[in-house]
N, CA, C and O atoms as a GROMACS GRO file, in nm:
protein
  320
    1MET      N    1   7.404  12.070   5.322
    1MET     CA    2   7.321  11.968   5.261
    1MET      C    3   7.411  11.862   5.195
    1MET      O    4   7.511  11.895   5.131
    2LEU      N    5   7.375  11.740   5.208
    2LEU     CA    6   7.450  11.630   5.152
    2LEU      C    7   7.413  11.614   5.007
    2LEU      O    8   7.295  11.621   4.970
    3ASP      N    9   7.515  11.590   4.921
    3ASP     CA   10   7.482  11.561   4.782
    3ASP      C   11   7.462  11.411   4.764
    3ASP      O   12   7.468  11.335   4.861
    4TYR      N   13   7.441  11.369   4.643
    4TYR     CA   14   7.410  11.231   4.613
    4TYR      C   15   7.517  11.131   4.663
    4TYR      O   16   7.486  11.030   4.725
    5TYR      N   17   7.643  11.164   4.634
    5TYR     CA   18   7.753  11.074   4.672
    5TYR      C   19   7.779  11.068   4.822
    5TYR      O   20   7.819  10.965   4.876
    6ASP      N   21   7.756  11.179   4.888
    6ASP     CA   22   7.768  11.182   5.034
    6ASP      C   23   7.659  11.094   5.098
    6ASP      O   24   7.685  11.025   5.196
    7GLN      N   25   7.541  11.098   5.042
    7GLN     CA   26   7.430  11.013   5.092
    7GLN      C   27   7.464  10.864   5.074
    7GLN      O   28   7.436  10.783   5.162
    8LEU      N   29   7.525  10.830   4.962
    8LEU     CA   30   7.561  10.689   4.943
    8LEU      C   31   7.670  10.648   5.037
    8LEU      O   32   7.668  10.536   5.087
    9LEU      N   33   7.768  10.736   5.065
    9LEU     CA   34   7.872  10.701   5.166
    9LEU      C   35   7.812  10.682   5.306
    9LEU      O   36   7.853  10.592   5.380
   10VAL      N   37   7.718  10.766   5.339
   10VAL     CA   38   7.652  10.749   5.467
   10VAL      C   39   7.572  10.617   5.470
   10VAL      O   40   7.566  10.550   5.574
   11ALA      N   41   7.510  10.580   5.359
   11ALA     CA   42   7.436  10.456   5.351
   11ALA      C   43   7.527  10.336   5.368
   11ALA      O   44   7.490  10.238   5.433
   12ILE      N   45   7.646  10.343   5.309
   12ILE     CA   46   7.743  10.233   5.325
   12ILE      C   47   7.782  10.218   5.467
   12ILE      O   48   7.786  10.105   5.517
   13ALA      N   49   7.814  10.328   5.538
   13ALA     CA   50   7.851  10.324   5.677
   13ALA      C   51   7.738  10.274   5.764
   13ALA      O   52   7.758  10.198   5.859
   14ALA      N   53   7.617  10.319   5.730
   14ALA     CA   54   7.498  10.277   5.811
   14ALA      C   55   7.472  10.127   5.801
   14ALA      O   56   7.438  10.061   5.899
   15VAL      N   57   7.489  10.075   5.681
   15VAL     CA   58   7.469   9.933   5.660
   15VAL      C   59   7.575   9.850   5.738
   15VAL      O   60   7.543   9.747   5.797
   16MET      N   61   7.697   9.896   5.736
   16MET     CA   62   7.801   9.828   5.809
   16MET      C   63   7.776   9.831   5.962
   16MET      O   64   7.799   9.732   6.032
   17VAL      N   65   7.730   9.946   6.011
   17VAL     CA   66   7.699   9.957   6.152
   17VAL      C   67   7.580   9.866   6.186
   17VAL      O   68   7.580   9.800   6.290
   18ALA      N   69   7.481   9.863   6.098
   18ALA     CA   70   7.366   9.776   6.121
   18ALA      C   71   7.408   9.630   6.119
   18ALA      O   72   7.355   9.550   6.197
   19GLY      N   73   7.499   9.593   6.035
   19GLY     CA   74   7.550   9.452   6.034
   19GLY      C   75   7.619   9.420   6.165
   19GLY      O   76   7.604   9.309   6.216
   20ALA      N   77   7.694   9.513   6.220
   20ALA     CA   78   7.761   9.493   6.348
   20ALA      C   79   7.658   9.489   6.461
   20ALA      O   80   7.672   9.412   6.556
   21ALA      N   81   7.556   9.570   6.451
   21ALA     CA   82   7.453   9.575   6.553
   21ALA      C   83   7.372   9.446   6.558
   21ALA      O   84   7.327   9.405   6.665
   22VAL      N   85   7.353   9.380   6.442
   22VAL     CA   86   7.278   9.256   6.434
   22VAL      C   87   7.354   9.147   6.515
   22VAL      O   88   7.292   9.052   6.565
   23SER      N   89   7.485   9.161   6.527
   23SER     CA   90   7.563   9.059   6.597
   23SER      C   91   7.540   9.064   6.746
   23SER      O   92   7.598   8.982   6.818
   24ILE      N   93   7.460   9.154   6.796
   24ILE     CA   94   7.422   9.155   6.937
   24ILE      C   95   7.343   9.029   6.972
   24ILE      O   96   7.350   8.977   7.084
   25HIS      N   97   7.267   8.981   6.872
   25HIS     CA   98   7.190   8.857   6.891
   25HIS      C   99   7.288   8.747   6.918
   25HIS      O  100   7.391   8.739   6.851
   26PRO      N  101   7.259   8.659   7.019
   26PRO     CA  102   7.355   8.556   7.060
   26PRO      C  103   7.386   8.453   6.949
   26PRO      O  104   7.494   8.395   6.951
   27SER      N  105   7.299   8.430   6.857
   27SER     CA  106   7.328   8.326   6.755
   27SER      C  107   7.402   8.382   6.634
   27SER      O  108   7.429   8.306   6.540
   28ILE      N  109   7.434   8.506   6.632
   28ILE     CA  110   7.506   8.569   6.517
   28ILE      C  111   7.639   8.622   6.568
   28ILE      O  112   7.644   8.705   6.658
   29ALA      N  113   7.745   8.575   6.510
   29ALA     CA  114   7.880   8.619   6.544
   29ALA      C  115   7.907   8.756   6.475
   29ALA      O  116   7.842   8.791   6.377
   30ILE      N  117   8.006   8.831   6.530
   30ILE     CA  118   8.034   8.962   6.476
   30ILE      C  119   8.079   8.952   6.330
   30ILE      O  120   8.041   9.036   6.248
   31TYR      N  121   8.157   8.853   6.298
   31TYR     CA  122   8.205   8.841   6.156
   31TYR      C  123   8.089   8.810   6.062
   31TYR      O  124   8.092   8.851   5.946
   32GLN      N  125   7.987   8.738   6.108
   32GLN     CA  126   7.872   8.711   6.023
   32GLN      C  127   7.790   8.837   6.001
   32GLN      O  128   7.740   8.858   5.890
   33GLY      N  129   7.774   8.919   6.102
   33GLY     CA  130   7.700   9.042   6.087
   33GLY      C  131   7.773   9.139   5.994
   33GLY      O  132   7.711   9.207   5.911
   34LEU      N  133   7.903   9.144   6.008
   34LEU     CA  134   7.983   9.232   5.923
   34LEU      C  135   7.984   9.180   5.778
   34LEU      O  136   7.986   9.260   5.684
   35ALA      N  137   7.984   9.050   5.762
   35ALA     CA  138   7.981   8.992   5.623
   35ALA      C  139   7.845   9.024   5.560
   35ALA      O  140   7.841   9.055   5.441
   36GLY      N  141   7.736   9.018   5.633
   36GLY     CA  142   7.610   9.053   5.578
   36GLY      C  143   7.603   9.204   5.546
   36GLY      O  144   7.550   9.244   5.442
   37GLY      N  145   7.657   9.286   5.633
   37GLY     CA  146   7.659   9.430   5.605
   37GLY      C  147   7.749   9.464   5.486
   37GLY      O  148   7.720   9.558   5.412
   38SER      N  149   7.853   9.391   5.467
   38SER     CA  150   7.940   9.420   5.349
   38SER      C  151   7.875   9.374   5.224
   38SER      O  152   7.894   9.438   5.120
   39LEU      N  153   7.797   9.265   5.226
   39LEU     CA  154   7.722   9.226   5.106
   39LEU      C  155   7.619   9.330   5.064
   39LEU      O  156   7.606   9.362   4.946
   40VAL      N  157   7.549   9.382   5.162
   40VAL     CA  158   7.449   9.484   5.133
   40VAL      C  159   7.517   9.616   5.088
   40VAL      O  160   7.467   9.681   4.996
   41SER      N  161   7.625   9.654   5.149
   41SER     CA  162   7.696   9.774   5.109
   41SER      C  163   7.759   9.764   4.974
   41SER      O  164   7.788   9.866   4.912
   42THR      N  165   7.780   9.641   4.924
   42THR     CA  166   7.832   9.627   4.788
   42THR      C  167   7.736   9.683   4.685
   42THR      O  168   7.779   9.730   4.580
   43VAL      N  169   7.610   9.678   4.714
   43VAL     CA  170   7.510   9.733   4.620
   43VAL      C  171   7.529   9.887   4.609
   43VAL      O  172   7.522   9.942   4.500
   44PHE      N  173   7.552   9.952   4.719
   44PHE     CA  174   7.579  10.098   4.716
   44PHE      C  175   7.714  10.126   4.650
   44PHE      O  176   7.726  10.223   4.574
   45LEU      N  177   7.813  10.045   4.677
   45LEU     CA  178   7.944  10.063   4.619
   45LEU      C  179   7.936  10.045   4.463
   45LEU      O  180   7.995  10.122   4.387
   46TYR      N  181   7.862   9.945   4.420
   46TYR     CA  182   7.839   9.925   4.276
   46TYR      C  183   7.773  10.045   4.212
   46TYR      O  184   7.810  10.085   4.101
   47GLU      N  185   7.679  10.102   4.279
   47GLU     CA  186   7.609  10.224   4.230
   47GLU      C  187   7.709  10.340   4.214
   47GLU      O  188   7.706  10.411   4.114
   48VAL      N  189   7.797  10.359   4.313
   48VAL     CA  190   7.888  10.472   4.310
   48VAL      C  191   7.998  10.452   4.207
   48VAL      O  192   8.037  10.547   4.139
   49LEU      N  193   8.049  10.327   4.198
   49LEU     CA  194   8.168  10.301   4.114
   49LEU      C  195   8.130  10.281   3.969
   49LEU      O  196   8.203  10.328   3.881
   50PHE      N  197   8.022  10.215   3.939
   50PHE     CA  198   7.997  10.168   3.803
   50PHE      C  199   7.868  10.222   3.741
   50PHE      O  200   7.870  10.258   3.623
   51ARG      N  201   7.759  10.231   3.812
   51ARG     CA  202   7.634  10.275   3.752
   51ARG      C  203   7.627  10.428   3.742
   51ARG      O  204   7.580  10.480   3.640
   52ASN      N  205   7.670  10.500   3.841
   52ASN     CA  206   7.661  10.646   3.844
   52ASN      C  207   7.787  10.704   3.903
   52ASN      O  208   7.783  10.763   4.011
   53PRO      N  209   7.900  10.689   3.835
   53PRO     CA  210   8.025  10.740   3.895
   53PRO      C  211   8.035  10.895   3.878
   53PRO      O  212   7.968  10.953   3.793
   54PRO      N  213   8.117  10.958   3.959
   54PRO     CA  214   8.128  11.106   3.947
   54PRO      C  215   8.205  11.145   3.820
   54PRO      O  216   8.212  11.264   3.789
   55THR      N  217   8.262  11.052   3.747
   55THR     CA  218   8.329  11.078   3.620
   55THR      C  219   8.257  11.009   3.507
   55THR      O  220   8.142  10.967   3.525
   56GLU      N  221   8.317  10.995   3.395
   56GLU     CA  222   8.259  10.924   3.280
   56GLU      C  223   8.238  10.775   3.317
   56GLU      O  224   8.330  10.712   3.369
   57PRO      N  225   8.118  10.719   3.292
   57PRO     CA  226   8.097  10.578   3.322
   57PRO      C  227   8.182  10.490   3.225
   57PRO      O  228   8.215  10.529   3.112
   58THR      N  229   8.212  10.373   3.276
   58THR     CA  230   8.292  10.278   3.199
   58THR      C  231   8.206  10.216   3.088
   58THR      O  232   8.085  10.199   3.102
   59ALA      N  233   8.273  10.184   2.978
   59ALA     CA  234   8.202  10.121   2.865
   59ALA      C  235   8.199   9.972   2.884
   59ALA      O  236   8.121   9.903   2.818
   60SER      N  237   8.283   9.919   2.972
   60SER     CA  238   8.293   9.777   2.990
   60SER      C  239   8.208   9.733   3.112
   60SER      O  240   8.237   9.769   3.226
   61THR      N  241   8.105   9.659   3.084
   61THR     CA  242   8.019   9.605   3.197
   61THR      C  243   8.083   9.480   3.256
   61THR      O  244   8.044   9.436   3.365
   62THR      N  245   8.179   9.421   3.187
   62THR     CA  246   8.243   9.301   3.232
   62THR      C  247   8.327   9.336   3.359
   62THR      O  248   8.325   9.262   3.458
   63ALA      N  249   8.396   9.445   3.353
   63ALA     CA  250   8.479   9.486   3.465
   63ALA      C  251   8.395   9.507   3.591
   63ALA      O  252   8.436   9.465   3.699
   64ALA      N  253   8.281   9.571   3.578
   64ALA     CA  254   8.193   9.592   3.687
   64ALA      C  255   8.141   9.462   3.745
   64ALA      O  256   8.138   9.446   3.867
   65SER      N  257   8.100   9.370   3.660
   65SER     CA  258   8.052   9.242   3.705
   65SER      C  259   8.157   9.163   3.779
   65SER      O  260   8.129   9.103   3.883
   66VAL      N  261   8.278   9.164   3.725
   66VAL     CA  262   8.386   9.087   3.787
   66VAL      C  263   8.418   9.150   3.922
   66VAL      O  264   8.434   9.075   4.019
   67ALA      N  265   8.429   9.281   3.934
   67ALA     CA  266   8.460   9.345   4.059
   67ALA      C  267   8.356   9.314   4.168
   67ALA      O  268   8.392   9.284   4.281
   68VAL      N  269   8.228   9.321   4.131
   68VAL     CA  270   8.122   9.290   4.230
   68VAL      C  271   8.122   9.142   4.265
   68VAL      O  272   8.106   9.106   4.381
   69GLY      N  273   8.140   9.055   4.165
   69GLY     CA  274   8.141   8.912   4.189
   69GLY      C  275   8.256   8.869   4.279
   69GLY      O  276   8.238   8.786   4.367
   70VAL      N  277   8.375   8.925   4.257
   70VAL     CA  278   8.489   8.893   4.346
   70VAL      C  279   8.467   8.942   4.487
   70VAL      O  280   8.506   8.876   4.583
   71GLY      N  281   8.404   9.057   4.500
   71GLY     CA  282   8.376   9.110   4.634
   71GLY      C  283   8.276   9.016   4.708
   71GLY      O  284   8.295   8.986   4.826
   72TRP      N  285   8.176   8.974   4.641
   72TRP     CA  286   8.077   8.881   4.703
   72TRP      C  287   8.144   8.747   4.736
   72TRP      O  288   8.125   8.692   4.844
   73LEU      N  289   8.221   8.696   4.640
   73LEU     CA  290   8.294   8.571   4.668
   73LEU      C  291   8.382   8.574   4.789
   73LEU      O  292   8.379   8.484   4.873
   74LEU      N  293   8.462   8.682   4.798
   74LEU     CA  294   8.552   8.697   4.914
   74LEU      C  295   8.473   8.708   5.044
   74LEU      O  296   8.513   8.653   5.147
   75THR      N  297   8.359   8.779   5.041
   75THR     CA  298   8.279   8.792   5.161
   75THR      C  299   8.220   8.658   5.204
   75THR      O  300   8.217   8.626   5.322
   76ILE      N  301   8.174   8.582   5.108
   76ILE     CA  302   8.114   8.448   5.139
   76ILE      C  303   8.222   8.360   5.195
   76ILE      O  304   8.201   8.294   5.296
   77VAL      N  305   8.340   8.356   5.130
   77VAL     CA  306   8.451   8.271   5.179
   77VAL      C  307   8.495   8.312   5.321
   77VAL      O  308   8.519   8.226   5.405
   78LEU      N  309   8.505   8.442   5.346
   78LEU     CA  310   8.547   8.485   5.479
   78LEU      C  311   8.438   8.462   5.585
   78LEU      O  312   8.471   8.451   5.703
   79SER      N  313   8.313   8.454   5.548
   79SER     CA  314   8.207   8.430   5.648
   79SER      C  315   8.190   8.287   5.687
   79SER      O  316   8.122   8.257   5.785
   80LEU      N  317   8.250   8.195   5.610
   80LEU     CA  318   8.235   8.052   5.644
   80LEU      C  319   8.327   8.006   5.751
   80LEU      O  320   8.324   7.889   5.788
   0.00000   0.00000   0.00000
């Protein structure tokens, strides 16, 4: 049986595969599909790393916001 964190890792992989599968459509390039998948998988990554980590949660919400913001910014820049 998969525990909570295993399910989130499977969800991250599934979203990335779905992003790549969307690029089958002729008007969507592979890098655009992967960029969309990485943006959605950032939500699961945020959940695992900052909201419900396997260790003590961080007291600083600024670090979590900066990490997620930088990830989204890089994804947007790379998708252009």
